[in-house]
FITIPA-502882 format. One record per residue (C-alpha): residue number from 1; residue in one letter; x, y, z. Coordinates in nm, 3 decimals. Layout:
<recs>
   num   residu        c1        c2        c3
   NUM        a         X         Y         Z
...
</recs>
This chain:
<recs>
   num   residu        c1        c2        c3
     1        x    10.234    -9.405     2.614
     2        x     9.869    -9.297     2.601
     3        x     9.783    -9.504     2.911
     4        x    10.051    -9.350     3.133
     5        x    10.020    -8.988     3.015
     6        x     9.786    -8.884     3.300
     7        x    10.052    -8.987     3.555
     8        x    10.331    -8.823     3.357
     9        x    10.132    -8.502     3.325
    10        x    10.081    -8.503     3.702
    11        x    10.458    -8.521     3.757
    12        x    10.513    -8.252     3.494
    13        x    10.252    -8.019     3.650
    14        x    10.419    -8.067     3.989
    15        x    10.751    -7.956     3.841
    16        x    10.915    -8.297     3.886
    17        x    11.163    -8.423     3.622
    18        x    11.133    -8.786     3.515
    19        x    11.302    -9.037     3.288
    20        x    11.102    -9.153     2.987
    21        x    11.192    -9.462     2.783
    22        x    11.007    -9.511     2.454
    23        x    11.020    -9.803     2.211
    24        x    11.123    -9.648     1.878
    25        x    11.194    -9.961     1.672
    26        x    11.132   -10.336     1.689
    27        x    11.224   -10.641     1.487
    28        x    11.103   -11.000     1.487
    29        x    10.884   -11.118     1.776
    30        x    10.849   -10.851     2.047
    31        x    10.589   -10.799     2.319
    32        x    10.538   -10.424     2.268
    33        x    10.499   -10.199     1.963
    34        x    10.677    -9.871     1.882
    35        x    10.536    -9.601     2.108
    36        x    10.518    -9.822     2.418
    37        x    10.671    -9.637     2.710
    38        x    10.797    -9.667     3.065
    39        x    10.879    -9.380     3.299
    40        x    11.059    -9.343     3.630
    41        x    10.946    -9.053     3.843
    42        x    10.965    -8.922     4.198
    43        x    11.057    -9.171     4.471
    44        x    11.155    -9.416     4.192
    45        x    10.791    -9.474     4.101
    46        x    10.761    -9.672     3.778
    47        x    10.472    -9.660     3.531
    48        x    10.433    -9.835     3.197
    49        x    10.630   -10.112     3.030
    50        x    10.854   -10.152     2.726
    51        x    10.908   -10.528     2.716
    52        x    10.663   -10.701     2.947
    53        x    10.930   -10.741     3.215
    54        x    11.240   -10.864     3.028
    55        x    11.452   -10.547     3.034
    56        x    11.262   -10.319     3.271
    57        x    11.532   -10.343     3.540
    58        x    11.799   -10.210     3.305
    59        x    11.566    -9.942     3.172
    60        x    11.492    -9.831     3.527
    61        x    11.862    -9.758     3.580
    62        x    11.893    -9.583     3.243
    63        x    11.595    -9.361     3.322
    64        x    11.753    -9.256     3.652
    65        x    12.083    -9.182     3.476
    66        x    11.929    -8.954     3.212
    67        x    11.751    -8.753     3.479
    68        x    12.081    -8.714     3.664
    69        x    12.296    -8.607     3.369
    70        x    12.040    -8.488     3.110
    71        x    12.197    -8.688     2.824
    72        x    11.951    -8.896     2.620
    73        x    12.045    -9.257     2.542
    74        x    11.961    -9.488     2.253
    75        x    11.976    -9.851     2.363
    76        x    11.902   -10.177     2.181
    77        x    11.808   -10.500     2.356
    78        x    11.796   -10.836     2.184
    79        x    11.798   -11.204     2.270
    80        x    12.072   -11.348     2.489
    81        x    12.111   -11.704     2.616
    82        x    12.334   -11.581     2.899
    83        x    12.132   -11.629     3.217
    84        x    12.285   -11.314     3.367
    85        x    12.254   -11.088     3.059
    86        x    11.979   -10.835     3.000
    87        x    11.777   -10.925     2.692
    88        x    11.450   -11.039     2.543
    89        x    11.349   -11.400     2.590
    90        x    11.113   -11.388     2.290
    91        x    11.395   -11.370     2.035
    92        x    11.314   -11.022     1.909
    93        x    11.490   -10.690     1.936
    94        x    11.376   -10.349     2.060
    95        x    11.543   -10.010     2.041
    96        x    11.464    -9.757     2.313
    97        x    11.515    -9.385     2.337
    98        x    11.559    -9.288     2.702
    99        x    11.546    -8.917     2.780
   100        x    11.474    -8.682     3.065
   101        x    11.156    -8.473     3.064
   102        x    11.219    -8.160     3.267
   103        x    10.945    -7.901     3.331
   104        x    11.066    -7.567     3.197
   105        x    11.292    -7.728     2.938
   106        x    11.013    -7.928     2.770
   107        x    10.739    -7.664     2.735
   108        x    10.529    -7.865     2.488
   109        x    10.487    -8.177     2.705
   110        x    10.192    -8.045     2.902
   111        x    10.017    -7.924     2.588
   112        x    10.065    -8.264     2.424
   113        x     9.921    -8.443     2.727
   114        x     9.619    -8.213     2.729
   115        x     9.558    -8.271     2.357
   116        x     9.577    -8.649     2.396
   117        x     9.332    -8.636     2.687
   118        x     9.094    -8.421     2.482
   119        x     9.115    -8.646     2.175
   120        x     9.293    -8.379     1.970
   121        x     9.539    -8.527     1.718
   122        x     9.906    -8.450     1.776
   123        x    10.239    -8.603     1.672
   124        x    10.557    -8.583     1.880
   125        x    10.873    -8.597     1.669
   126        x    11.194    -8.687     1.855
   127        x    11.551    -8.707     1.724
   128        x    11.696    -9.047     1.815
   129        x    12.050    -9.023     1.675
   130        x    12.283    -8.840     1.438
   131        x    12.425    -8.487     1.432
   132        x    12.100    -8.327     1.550
   133        x    12.054    -8.307     1.930
   134        x    11.944    -8.651     2.050
   135        x    11.618    -8.626     2.241
   136        x    11.516    -8.293     2.083
   137        x    11.139    -8.285     2.030
   138        x    10.892    -8.108     1.805
   139        x    10.518    -8.135     1.875
   140        x    10.303    -8.107     1.564
   141        x     9.931    -8.036     1.558
   142        x     9.722    -7.991     1.242
   143        x     9.739    -7.612     1.291
   144        x    10.050    -7.539     1.499
   145        x    10.386    -7.665     1.628
   146        x    10.593    -7.635     1.946
   147        x    10.962    -7.701     2.000
   148        x    11.246    -7.757     1.754
   149        x    11.469    -8.037     1.630
   150        x    11.762    -7.805     1.574
   151        x    11.723    -7.646     1.230
   152        x    11.441    -7.474     1.042
   153        x    11.478    -7.708     0.745
   154        x    11.452    -8.020     0.960
   155        x    11.154    -7.874     1.147
   156        x    10.976    -7.795     0.818
   157        x    11.034    -8.140     0.665
   158        x    10.932    -8.325     0.979
   159        x    10.624    -8.107     1.028
   160        x    10.501    -8.191     0.678
   161        x    10.559    -8.564     0.729
   162        x    10.417    -8.564     1.081
   163        x    10.089    -8.414     0.961
   164        x    10.066    -8.677     0.691
   165        x    10.137    -8.958     0.937
   166        x     9.895    -8.810     1.190
   167        x     9.608    -8.836     0.943
   168        x     9.684    -9.210     0.918
   169        x     9.762    -9.264     1.287
   170        x    10.108    -9.400     1.194
   171        x    10.399    -9.424     1.438
   172        x    10.756    -9.498     1.327
   173        x    11.103    -9.368     1.234
   174        x    11.173    -9.142     0.935
   175        x    11.519    -9.034     0.815
   176        x    11.642    -8.690     0.704
   177        x    11.952    -8.486     0.645
   178        x    12.060    -8.232     0.912
   179        x    11.863    -7.959     0.737
   180        x    11.567    -8.176     0.641
   181        x    11.706    -8.317     0.317
   182        x    11.485    -8.606     0.216
   183        x    11.754    -8.793     0.023
   184        x    11.979    -8.822     0.326
   185        x    11.945    -9.045     0.631
   186        x    12.187    -8.901     0.887
   187        x    11.911    -8.797     1.127
   188        x    11.655    -9.059     1.235
   189        x    11.341    -8.902     1.381
   190        x    11.077    -9.099     1.569
   191        x    10.725    -8.982     1.483
   192        x    10.480    -9.081     1.757
   193        x    10.126    -9.011     1.638
   194        x     9.849    -8.968     1.892
   195        x     9.541    -8.994     1.673
   196        x     9.202    -8.979     1.846
   197        x     9.105    -9.322     1.982
   198        x     8.908    -9.546     1.745
   199        x     8.533    -9.563     1.786
   200        x     8.320    -9.858     1.887
   201        x     7.950    -9.826     1.803
   202        x     7.729   -10.067     1.997
   203        x     7.368   -10.092     1.880
   204        x     7.106   -10.240     2.110
   205        x     7.105   -10.139     2.478
   206        x     7.072   -10.491     2.619
   207        x     7.274   -10.656     2.896
   208        x     7.525   -10.787     2.642
   209        x     7.580   -10.428     2.524
   210        x     7.691   -10.316     2.870
   211        x     7.953   -10.592     2.878
   212        x     8.072   -10.521     2.521
   213        x     8.090   -10.148     2.599
   214        x     8.299   -10.222     2.908
   215        x     8.553   -10.435     2.722
   216        x     8.559   -10.185     2.433
   217        x     8.646    -9.909     2.676
   218        x     8.916   -10.132     2.827
   219        x     9.068   -10.184     2.479
   220        x     9.091    -9.808     2.426
   221        x     8.786    -9.744     2.207
   222        x     8.563    -9.441     2.239
   223        x     8.237    -9.626     2.290
   224        x     7.885    -9.517     2.196
   225        x     7.574    -9.725     2.271
   226        x     7.266    -9.648     2.062
   227        x     6.908    -9.775     2.097
   228        x     6.572    -9.636     1.990
   229        x     6.409    -9.736     2.322
   230        x     6.449    -9.470     2.595
   231        x     6.372    -9.719     2.873
   232        x     6.683    -9.920     2.780
   233        x     6.920    -9.647     2.657
   234        x     6.996    -9.488     2.996
   235        x     7.352    -9.394     3.105
   236        x     7.315    -9.561     3.446
   237        x     7.305    -9.902     3.275
   238        x     7.650    -9.851     3.120
   239        x     8.007    -9.784     3.237
   240        x     8.113    -9.424     3.305
   241        x     8.255    -9.256     2.998
   242        x     8.037    -9.452     2.755
   243        x     7.815    -9.227     2.544
   244        x     7.450    -9.337     2.533
   245        x     7.224    -9.217     2.249
   246        x     6.849    -9.258     2.203
   247        x     6.787    -9.281     1.828
   248        x     6.693    -9.530     1.561
   249        x     7.022    -9.711     1.492
   250        x     7.032    -9.664     1.114
   251        x     6.954    -9.293     1.150
   252        x     7.231    -9.246     1.404
   253        x     7.481    -9.431     1.185
   254        x     7.380    -9.228     0.882
   255        x     7.485    -8.907     1.060
   256        x     7.801    -9.049     1.223
   257        x     8.150    -9.060     1.076
   258        x     8.330    -9.395     1.070
   259        x     8.676    -9.490     0.945
   260        x     8.893    -9.795     0.887
   261        x     8.948    -9.835     1.266
   262        x     8.580    -9.829     1.368
   263        x     8.419   -10.136     1.527
   264        x     8.043   -10.173     1.478
   265        x     7.863   -10.425     1.702
   266        x     7.497   -10.491     1.622
   267        x     7.335   -10.661     1.921
   268        x     6.968   -10.586     1.854
   269        x     6.886   -10.912     1.665
   270        x     6.554   -10.754     1.566
   271        x     6.495   -10.720     1.189
   272        x     6.330   -10.380     1.210
   273        x     6.647   -10.244     1.371
   274        x     6.935   -10.448     1.238
   275        x     6.850   -10.490     0.868
   276        x     6.845   -10.116     0.781
   277        x     7.139   -10.067     1.017
   278        x     7.353   -10.337     0.857
   279        x     7.253   -10.219     0.510
   280        x     7.412    -9.883     0.597
   281        x     7.707   -10.027     0.793
   282        x     7.821   -10.267     0.521
   283        x     7.847    -9.980     0.273
   284        x     8.075    -9.757     0.479
   285        x     8.429    -9.770     0.621
   286        x     8.476    -9.991     0.928
   287        x     8.736   -10.234     1.059
   288        x     8.480   -10.469     1.209
   289        x     8.107   -10.523     1.163
   290        x     7.955   -10.795     1.382
   291        x     7.593   -10.892     1.441
   292        x     7.451   -11.101     1.724
   293        x     7.199   -11.378     1.670
   294        x     7.151   -11.748     1.614
   295        x     7.243   -11.916     1.288
   296        x     6.876   -11.912     1.194
   297        x     6.862   -11.540     1.266
   298        x     7.175   -11.492     1.057
   299        x     7.028   -11.680     0.760
   300        x     6.704   -11.480     0.773
   301        x     6.894   -11.153     0.815
   302        x     7.125   -11.232     0.525
   303        x     6.827   -11.309     0.300
   304        x     6.675   -10.969     0.388
   305        x     7.004   -10.796     0.314
   306        x     7.026   -10.969    -0.024
   307        x     6.672   -10.846    -0.097
   308        x     6.792   -10.497    -0.003
   309        x     7.053   -10.519    -0.279
   310        x     7.376   -10.589    -0.090
   311        x     7.643   -10.767    -0.293
   312        x     7.837   -11.079    -0.195
   313        x     8.144   -10.861    -0.139
   314        x     7.957   -10.634     0.100
   315        x     7.803   -10.928     0.286
   316        x     8.145   -11.090     0.323
   317        x     8.240   -10.811     0.564
   318        x     7.975   -10.920     0.813
   319        x     8.092   -11.123     1.113
   320        x     7.782   -11.317     1.208
   321        x     7.710   -11.486     1.441
   322        x     7.929   -11.239     1.628
   323        x     8.244   -11.342     1.815
   324        x     8.483   -11.636     1.833
   325        x     8.376   -11.984     1.938
   326        x     8.469   -11.978     2.309
   327        x     8.157   -12.149     2.435
   328        x     8.058   -11.814     2.589
   329        x     7.723   -11.792     2.771
   330        x     7.716   -11.493     3.006
   331        x     7.717   -11.134     2.875
   332        x     8.072   -11.092     3.003
   333        x     8.192   -11.408     2.831
   334        x     8.024   -11.304     2.508
   335        x     8.196   -10.965     2.534
   336        x     8.533   -11.141     2.562
   337        x     8.440   -11.348     2.255
   338        x     8.356   -11.034     2.056
   339        x     8.671   -10.854     2.172
   340        x     8.883   -11.157     2.079
   341        x     8.740   -11.156     1.727
   342        x     8.806   -10.782     1.688
   343        x     9.168   -10.824     1.801
   344        x     9.222   -11.129     1.578
   345        x     9.081   -10.947     1.275
   346        x     9.296   -10.641     1.345
   347        x     9.623   -10.832     1.365
   348        x     9.548   -11.126     1.135
   349        x     9.527   -11.382     1.415
   350        x     9.370   -11.723     1.358
   351        x     9.180   -11.742     1.686
   352        x     9.331   -12.088     1.740
   353        x     9.496   -12.189     2.072
   354        x     9.865   -12.094     2.065
   355        x     9.954   -12.443     2.187
   356        x     9.838   -12.573     1.850
   357        x    10.026   -12.320     1.635
   358        x    10.390   -12.272     1.538
   359        x    10.607   -11.973     1.454
   360        x    10.617   -11.625     1.602
   361        x    10.351   -11.540     1.858
   362        x    10.359   -11.170     1.778
   363        x    10.275   -11.134     1.410
   364        x    10.448   -10.886     1.181
   365        x    10.309   -10.536     1.208
</recs>
């Protein structure tokens, strides 16, 4: 959804209604996660995807229908071996909520899109089934709400849960009673959390850093490049939208918040920069900490970190030499190698060729 919001907000600002299909539940092997979306707008323009192509034709028709009659639909698609049936070829199952977004009737949509663009956290809660109005939405920010799901009790219960989920960046379905009763499950509500994008901190403004920053931006990270050398840390050397900071790396990291989604890429391979930096990085929250350098550089760096007092547990978090073994040589190839390792670590992938593995391609969430 995040990727197509700028287009959707353009339609909304122009006063054009559109059909929006959102993945609200999945099971087994599926190509897209909950929150993936596809929309059909003016002149039958299509943006986004909910299945990678398997059911998009059927969803296109559903989206046009909901715009025409205003009635939201809940549809499930699974595997079918009928050559003429609509279904997923991967063997999984997805459930979609398809609803119309109509300017004037959905007053919170524009505000949600603006918050997402500005990096402000917001959760959109949508009724998917049950006695409450299907497709009713409630937007929840840390300090305010907009819209209603039908009753004050349901709004209050969902608001409390949405704020808790928003802090964790969690998206999924929760169940309630018609008035928000937590021991009932008549009303399923899809909570779509738009947490600020995760951060990628790239240290060392070398040519490899520009390539890593570019692929980090492509993956949806908010990227910052930091180097103590002003001649290298200049914005013109990096993609638009990448923040460039001139500061000693360990000092910058000391004053910067990180969390369990943050990726830290240390590309300096200079002891005076990377040893104090890694000493700080390995003692704070982060999803990924990688350091560039040869195996000899790694051994020397590790010995210095041991001298600095880091434990075996702390050192085990370090991915060094950085990246997967792809035989990469150019900065762009190395960036792909680093990105591949980050993705594999996030989802528990092996990094092995899929032709040599068995079982589901898309691992359990």
